[in-house]
Legacy VTK file of the C-alpha trace (Angstrom):
# vtk DataFile Version 3.0
C-alpha trace
ASCII
DATASET POLYDATA
POINTS 87 float
10.112 2.385 9.447
11.363 0.441 12.485
9.145 -1.738 14.649
10.589 -2.241 18.105
7.843 -4.537 19.407
7.633 -6.847 16.412
7.634 -10.532 17.325
6.218 -13.711 15.883
2.873 -14.665 17.410
1.694 -18.092 18.430
-1.253 -19.426 16.431
-3.666 -18.557 19.267
-2.246 -15.026 19.606
-2.502 -14.509 15.839
-6.141 -15.610 15.759
-7.019 -13.383 18.725
-5.245 -10.416 17.130
-7.134 -10.873 13.852
-10.411 -11.051 15.773
-9.548 -7.831 17.649
-8.715 -5.808 14.516
-11.178 -7.298 12.020
-13.475 -4.255 12.030
-10.882 -1.531 12.558
-10.368 1.167 9.958
-7.279 0.633 7.785
-5.238 3.805 7.370
-2.297 2.510 5.328
-1.123 -0.554 3.429
2.430 -1.004 2.210
4.707 -3.634 0.723
8.311 -4.302 1.663
10.931 -2.716 -0.559
12.920 -5.890 -1.274
10.272 -8.557 -0.760
6.474 -8.698 -0.677
6.066 -8.316 3.092
2.658 -6.831 3.761
2.137 -4.164 6.423
-1.380 -3.005 7.294
-1.736 -0.047 9.689
-4.978 0.564 11.571
-6.603 3.684 13.002
-5.957 2.429 16.553
-2.201 2.455 15.921
-1.984 -1.332 15.683
-0.121 -2.840 12.746
-0.378 -6.236 11.118
2.845 -7.489 9.504
2.630 -10.521 7.255
5.896 -12.226 6.435
7.268 -12.015 2.984
9.099 -14.558 0.932
8.895 -18.286 0.348
10.417 -19.901 -2.735
7.720 -22.578 -2.983
4.370 -21.216 -1.792
2.240 -18.086 -1.740
2.969 -16.142 1.472
-0.308 -14.250 1.606
-3.251 -13.170 -0.469
-5.771 -10.385 -0.063
-9.128 -9.894 -1.708
-11.881 -11.816 -3.358
-13.125 -10.370 -6.652
-9.937 -8.302 -6.666
-7.044 -10.544 -5.643
-3.445 -9.650 -4.809
-1.039 -12.497 -4.027
2.592 -12.705 -2.903
3.698 -15.494 -5.213
6.893 -17.571 -5.109
9.924 -15.790 -6.499
9.465 -12.519 -4.583
6.720 -11.296 -6.912
3.217 -9.854 -6.599
0.387 -11.034 -8.863
-3.021 -9.381 -9.194
-6.360 -10.454 -10.640
-9.291 -8.169 -11.367
-12.985 -8.888 -11.924
-13.867 -9.938 -15.475
-15.879 -6.755 -16.005
-13.042 -4.406 -14.917
-11.911 -1.965 -17.614
-8.798 0.198 -17.398
-9.459 3.639 -18.860
LINES 1 88
87 0 1 2 3 4 5 6 7 8 9 10 11 12 13 14 15 16 17 18 19 20 21 22 23 24 25 26 27 28 29 30 31 32 33 34 35 36 37 38 39 40 41 42 43 44 45 46 47 48 49 50 51 52 53 54 55 56 57 58 59 60 61 62 63 64 65 66 67 68 69 70 71 72 73 74 75 76 77 78 79 80 81 82 83 84 85 86
């Protein structure tokens, strides 16, 4: 998938973009093939791309009770609620 209009946003632009899409329906979520870049696609056609790798810090995290984190070392870690059972 190629994104022709992808560019880094200023802090103000990023905040405004998050506010605009905060209630939009998510239609797809994917991770980068070689690093844990996060791509969230919305019903409106907008996409949110969150950068991938840092050797020292977590790049992003998603969730609350269920937590998925891009951790240092190009890895993904996940935590589930204490009462979650895998059948």
